[in-house]
KEKE-855319 format. One line per field, with one value per residue: x, y, z of N, C-alpha, C in turn; residue in one letter; residue number from 1. Coordinates in Angstrom, 1 decimal, m for minus. Layout:
N
n_xx = c(X;...);
n_yy = c(Y;...);
n_zz = c(Z;...);
ca_xx = c(X;...);
ca_yy = c(Y;...);
ca_zz = c(Z;...);
c_xx = c(X;...);
c_yy = c(Y;...);
c_zz = c(Z;...);
res = c(A;...);
n = c(NUM;...);
This chain:
146
n_xx = c(6.8;10.2;12.4;15.7;16.6;16.6;19.1;18.8;18.2;18.2;15.7;14.0;11.6;11.3;9.0;7.7;5.7;2.6;0.1;m1.8;m3.9;m5.6;m6.4;m8.9;m7.6;m5.1;m5.9;m6.7;m4.2;m2.8;m4.1;m3.4;m4.9;m6.0;m5.3;m4.9;m2.4;0.9;3.3;6.4;8.0;10.2;7.3;5.5;2.2;m0.5;m1.4;m2.8;m1.8;m0.7;1.5;4.7;7.0;10.3;13.4;13.2;10.7;8.4;5.3;2.6;0.4;1.3;2.5;0.3;m1.2;0.4;0.5;m2.3;m2.7;m1.0;m2.2;m4.8;m4.1;m2.9;m5.0;m6.7;m5.1;m5.2;m8.0;m8.0;m6.5;m8.0;m9.7;m12.3;m12.3;m13.2;m12.5;m11.4;m8.8;m8.8;m6.9;m3.9;m1.5;m2.1;m1.9;m0.7;1.4;1.1;m1.6;m1.1;0.8;m0.4;m3.1;m4.0;m2.0;m2.2;m4.9;m5.1;m3.2;m4.4;m6.9;m6.0;m4.6;m5.9;m8.4;m7.6;m6.5;m6.4;m8.8;m7.6;m5.0;m5.8;m6.8;m4.4;m2.8;m4.2;m4.3;m1.6;m0.9;m2.4;m1.4;1.2;0.6;m0.4;1.9;3.6;2.2;2.4;5.1;5.9;4.3;5.0;7.7;7.4;7.4;5.1);
n_yy = c(20.8;20.4;17.8;16.3;13.9;10.6;8.0;5.1;1.6;m1.7;m2.6;m0.5;2.0;5.0;7.6;10.4;12.5;13.8;14.5;14.3;12.7;13.2;11.3;10.5;9.5;10.8;13.5;13.3;12.6;14.9;16.8;15.7;13.9;11.6;8.2;8.1;7.3;7.3;9.7;11.1;14.2;15.2;14.6;13.6;13.8;11.8;9.4;8.5;8.7;10.0;9.9;9.9;7.3;6.9;9.0;10.6;9.9;7.6;7.2;6.5;5.5;4.0;1.9;0.8;0.0;m2.0;m3.8;m4.5;m5.6;m7.9;m9.2;m9.8;m11.4;m13.6;m14.5;m15.3;m17.3;m19.1;m19.8;m21.1;m23.3;m24.8;m27.9;m28.2;m26.9;m24.1;m21.9;m21.4;m21.2;m20.2;m20.2;m22.1;m20.9;m19.0;m17.7;m17.0;m15.1;m14.0;m12.9;m11.1;m9.3;m8.5;m7.8;m7.2;m5.4;m3.2;m2.6;m1.8;0.3;2.1;2.6;3.8;6.1;7.4;8.7;11.2;12.6;15.0;15.1;14.8;13.8;11.4;9.9;9.7;8.3;5.8;4.8;4.5;2.7;0.4;m0.2;m0.9;m3.2;m4.8;m5.0;m6.4;m8.8;m9.7;m10.1;m11.7;m14.1;m15.7;m16.2;m17.9;m17.0;m16.2);
n_zz = c(15.3;14.8;14.5;14.7;12.1;13.1;13.5;11.7;12.0;10.4;10.8;11.2;10.2;8.5;8.6;7.1;8.4;7.2;7.9;11.0;13.3;16.4;19.1;21.6;23.9;23.7;24.2;26.9;28.0;27.4;29.0;31.4;32.8;35.3;35.2;32.5;29.9;31.1;30.3;29.4;29.0;26.2;24.2;21.4;20.7;19.3;16.9;14.7;11.7;8.5;5.7;4.2;3.3;4.2;3.7;1.3;0.6;m0.1;m1.5;0.6;m0.5;m2.6;m1.2;0.1;m2.1;m3.2;m1.0;m0.8;m3.3;m3.2;m1.0;m2.1;m4.3;m3.1;m1.6;m3.7;m4.7;m2.6;m2.6;m5.1;m4.6;m2.9;m1.8;m2.8;m5.1;m5.3;m6.7;m9.9;m12.1;m15.4;m17.5;m18.3;m17.6;m15.8;m12.5;m9.2;m9.5;m12.1;m11.8;m9.7;m10.9;m13.3;m12.9;m10.1;m9.1;m11.0;m10.7;m8.0;m7.8;m9.6;m8.2;m5.9;m6.8;m9.0;m8.2;m7.0;m9.1;m11.9;m14.5;m17.1;m16.5;m15.3;m17.4;m19.0;m17.1;m16.8;m19.4;m19.9;m17.8;m18.5;m21.0;m20.4;m18.9;m21.0;m22.6;m20.8;m20.7;m23.3;m23.6;m21.4;m21.3;m23.7;m22.9;m20.9;m18.3;m17.1);
ca_xx = c(8.1;11.2;13.4;16.7;16.3;17.4;19.8;17.9;18.8;17.6;14.3;13.3;11.0;11.1;7.8;7.6;4.3;2.0;m1.1;m1.9;m5.1;m5.4;m7.6;m9.4;m6.6;m4.2;m6.5;m6.6;m2.8;m2.4;m4.6;m2.8;m6.0;m5.6;m5.7;m4.4;m1.1;1.9;4.3;7.5;8.4;9.3;6.6;4.6;1.0;m1.1;m0.9;m3.4;m1.1;m0.6;2.7;5.5;8.0;11.7;13.8;12.7;9.3;7.6;3.9;1.9;m0.6;2.0;2.7;m1.0;m1.6;1.1;0.0;m3.6;m2.5;m0.5;m3.3;m5.8;m3.5;m2.7;m6.4;m7.2;m4.3;m5.8;m9.2;m7.8;m5.9;m8.9;m10.1;m13.6;m12.1;m14.1;m12.1;m10.7;m8.1;m9.2;m5.7;m2.9;m0.4;m2.6;m1.6;m0.5;2.3;0.4;m2.7;m0.5;1.4;m1.2;m4.5;m4.2;m1.2;m2.8;m6.2;m5.0;m2.6;m5.5;m7.9;m5.3;m4.1;m6.8;m9.4;m7.0;m5.9;m7.2;m9.4;m6.7;m4.0;m6.4;m6.8;m3.0;m2.3;m4.9;m3.9;m0.2;m0.9;m2.9;m0.5;2.3;0.1;m0.4;3.3;4.1;1.6;2.9;6.5;6.1;3.7;5.9;8.9;7.1;7.5;3.7);
ca_yy = c(20.6;19.8;17.0;15.7;12.6;9.7;7.0;4.0;0.3;m2.4;m2.9;0.8;2.7;6.4;8.1;11.8;12.7;14.9;14.8;13.4;12.9;13.1;10.6;10.9;9.3;11.9;14.7;13.0;12.7;16.3;17.4;15.1;13.2;10.4;7.0;8.1;6.8;8.2;10.0;12.0;15.1;15.6;13.6;14.1;13.0;11.5;8.2;8.2;9.5;9.8;10.5;9.3;6.5;7.2;10.4;11.3;9.6;6.7;7.4;5.4;5.0;2.9;0.8;0.2;m0.6;m3.2;m4.7;m5.0;m6.5;m9.1;m9.9;m10.4;m12.5;m14.7;m15.0;m16.0;m18.6;m20.0;m20.3;m22.0;m24.5;m25.6;m29.2;m28.2;m26.0;m23.0;m20.9;m22.1;m20.3;m20.7;m20.4;m22.9;m20.1;m18.0;m18.1;m15.9;m14.1;m13.2;m12.1;m10.1;m8.3;m7.9;m7.5;m6.5;m4.2;m2.1;m2.2;m1.0;1.6;3.0;2.9;4.7;7.3;8.1;9.7;12.5;13.2;15.8;14.2;14.5;12.9;10.1;9.2;9.3;7.3;4.6;4.3;4.1;1.5;m0.8;m0.5;m1.6;m4.6;m5.5;m5.3;m7.4;m10.1;m10.1;m10.5;m12.7;m15.3;m16.6;m16.6;m18.9;m16.4;m16.3);
ca_zz = c(16.0;14.0;15.2;13.8;11.6;13.8;12.8;11.5;11.7;9.3;11.1;11.4;9.1;8.7;8.0;7.1;8.7;6.5;8.7;12.1;14.1;17.8;19.6;22.9;24.9;23.6;24.8;28.3;28.3;27.3;30.2;32.6;33.5;36.0;34.5;31.1;29.8;31.7;29.3;29.9;27.9;25.2;23.5;20.4;20.8;18.0;16.3;13.4;10.8;7.1;5.3;3.2;3.8;3.8;3.6;0.1;0.6;m1.0;m1.2;1.3;m1.5;m3.3;m0.3;0.3;m3.3;m3.3;0.0;m1.2;m4.5;m2.7;m0.2;m3.0;m5.1;m2.2;m1.3;m4.9;m4.8;m1.6;m3.1;m6.2;m4.0;m2.0;m2.3;m3.5;m6.3;m5.2;m7.6;m11.0;m13.1;m16.7;m18.3;m17.7;m17.2;m14.8;m11.1;m8.2;m10.0;m13.2;m11.3;m8.9;m11.8;m14.4;m12.5;m8.8;m9.0;m11.8;m10.1;m6.7;m8.2;m10.1;m7.2;m4.9;m7.4;m9.9;m7.6;m6.7;m10.3;m12.8;m15.5;m18.2;m16.0;m15.1;m18.7;m19.3;m16.2;m17.1;m20.7;m19.7;m17.0;m19.2;m22.1;m19.7;m18.6;m22.3;m23.0;m19.9;m21.1;m24.6;m23.4;m20.4;m21.6;m24.5;m22.2;m19.8;m16.9;m16.5);
c_xx = c(9.0;12.2;14.5;16.3;17.2;18.1;18.9;18.7;17.9;16.1;13.4;12.7;10.9;9.9;7.8;6.1;3.7;0.8;m1.2;m3.2;m4.8;m6.6;m7.9;m8.4;m5.5;m4.6;m6.4;m5.1;m2.3;m2.9;m4.2;m3.9;m5.5;m6.1;m5.3;m3.0;m0.1;3.0;5.3;7.9;9.8;8.6;5.7;3.3;0.4;m0.5;m1.7;m2.8;m1.1;0.7;3.4;6.6;9.4;12.1;13.2;11.2;8.8;6.2;3.3;0.9;0.0;2.1;1.4;m1.5;m0.9;0.7;m1.4;m3.5;m2.0;m1.5;m4.3;m5.3;m3.3;m4.0;m6.9;m6.4;m4.9;m7.1;m9.0;m7.2;m6.8;m9.4;m11.4;m13.5;m13.1;m13.7;m11.2;m10.1;m8.3;m7.9;m4.6;m1.8;m0.8;m2.3;m1.3;0.3;1.6;m0.8;m2.2;0.0;0.4;m2.7;m4.5;m3.3;m1.8;m4.1;m6.0;m4.2;m3.6;m6.4;m7.3;m4.9;m5.1;m7.8;m8.8;m6.4;m6.9;m7.7;m8.4;m5.5;m4.5;m6.4;m5.4;m2.5;m2.9;m4.4;m2.4;m0.1;m1.3;m2.1;0.7;1.9;0.1;1.0;3.9;3.5;2.2;4.4;6.7;5.5;4.5;7.1;8.7;7.2;6.1;2.9);
c_yy = c(19.9;19.1;16.5;14.3;11.6;8.7;5.8;2.7;m0.4;m2.7;m1.7;1.3;4.2;6.9;9.6;12.1;14.0;15.4;13.8;13.7;12.7;12.4;11.0;10.6;10.4;13.2;14.5;13.1;14.2;17.1;16.8;14.4;11.9;9.2;6.9;7.6;7.8;8.4;11.0;12.9;14.9;14.4;14.3;13.2;12.8;10.3;7.8;9.2;9.1;10.5;9.7;8.5;6.9;8.7;11.2;11.0;8.7;6.9;6.2;4.8;3.8;1.7;0.0;m0.5;m2.0;m4.3;m5.3;m6.0;m7.9;m9.9;m10.6;m11.5;m13.8;m15.4;m15.8;m17.3;m19.6;m20.6;m21.3;m23.3;m25.3;m26.9;m29.2;m27.4;m24.9;m21.9;m21.6;m21.1;m21.0;m21.1;m21.2;m22.0;m19.1;m18.5;m16.9;m14.8;m13.3;m12.4;m10.9;m8.9;m7.7;m7.5;m6.7;m5.3;m3.0;m1.6;m1.3;0.3;2.6;3.5;3.8;6.0;8.1;9.1;11.1;13.2;14.1;14.8;13.8;13.6;11.5;9.3;8.8;8.2;5.9;4.0;3.8;2.8;0.3;m1.1;m1.3;m3.1;m5.4;m5.9;m6.4;m8.8;m10.6;m10.6;m11.7;m14.1;m16.2;m17.0;m17.6;m18.3;m16.5;m17.1);
c_zz = c(15.1;14.9;14.2;13.3;12.4;12.9;12.8;11.4;10.7;9.5;11.3;10.1;9.5;8.0;8.2;7.2;7.9;7.2;9.9;12.9;15.5;18.3;21.0;24.0;24.9;24.3;26.4;28.8;28.4;28.5;31.5;33.4;34.1;35.3;33.0;31.1;30.4;30.7;29.9;28.7;27.5;24.6;22.5;20.4;19.4;17.4;15.1;12.4;9.3;6.6;4.2;3.9;3.3;3.8;2.5;0.0;m0.5;m0.6;m0.4;0.4;m2.3;m2.5;m0.1;m0.9;m3.5;m2.3;m0.3;m2.3;m4.1;m1.9;m1.1;m3.8;m4.3;m1.8;m2.5;m5.0;m3.8;m2.1;m4.3;m5.7;m3.1;m2.6;m3.1;m4.7;m6.4;m6.1;m8.7;m11.9;m14.5;m17.6;m17.6;m17.0;m16.1;m13.4;m10.3;m8.8;m11.1;m12.7;m10.5;m9.8;m12.7;m14.0;m11.2;m8.7;m9.8;m11.2;m8.9;m6.9;m8.7;m9.1;m6.1;m5.5;m8.2;m9.3;m7.3;m7.9;m11.1;m13.9;m16.6;m17.7;m15.7;m16.3;m19.1;m18.4;m16.5;m18.4;m20.6;m18.9;m17.7;m20.4;m21.5;m19.4;m19.9;m22.7;m22.1;m20.4;m22.4;m24.5;m22.5;m20.7;m22.5;m23.9;m21.2;m18.4;m16.3;m17.5);
res = c(M;E;E;P;I;P;E;L;N;S;K;D;V;L;I;K;V;A;A;C;G;V;C;G;T;D;V;H;I;Y;H;G;D;K;G;S;A;E;V;H;Q;P;V;V;L;G;H;E;L;A;G;K;L;G;K;N;G;I;S;C;K;L;V;V;A;L;E;M;A;L;L;F;A;L;F;E;S;F;L;A;G;T;S;N;H;S;F;I;W;V;Y;R;W;W;G;V;I;P;V;F;I;T;T;Y;I;P;F;F;L;A;S;N;Y;V;P;D;M;E;P;R;K;R;K;T;F;L;I;T;E;W;A;L;V;G;I;L;L;V;L;L;I;P;L;G;V;I);
n = c(1;2;3;4;5;6;7;8;9;10;11;12;13;14;15;16;17;18;19;20;21;22;23;24;25;26;27;28;29;30;31;32;33;34;35;36;37;38;39;40;41;42;43;44;45;46;47;48;49;50;51;52;53;54;55;56;57;58;59;60;61;62;63;64;65;66;67;68;69;70;71;72;73;74;75;76;77;78;79;80;81;82;83;84;85;86;87;88;89;90;91;92;93;94;95;96;97;98;99;100;101;102;103;104;105;106;107;108;109;110;111;112;113;114;115;116;117;118;119;120;121;122;123;124;125;126;127;128;129;130;131;132;133;134;135;136;137;138;139;140;141;142;143;144;145;146);
């Protein structure tokens, strides 16, 4: 079912749905079973979805990779800041930002994109990604950014 793209405000997110699952509640709603959620037409059932963000689409894989990278970097920062020093960064310049940029973003990008790639594209992606990480380290460490 095609619907016009609604006007969005600053707190809205537009998702172009590529696939959608239907759960048991949706089936009960569809059949009009008593006790299921009350809905009024028109309604599109299904809430387990996958798709792209925005009109042109930012891959959800990218969003998930960045979210996971941030989560792991923050968790590592928390461990490093505990009073019992349960995690120690070896290098003086190492911290949340360097680990986020040079370790977790590349790791989660690779883990989200590489499995779906053809072998030749995998190799190109990984070589390019780690070359960029190397360049970032060479540039940013002497500048004191990380």
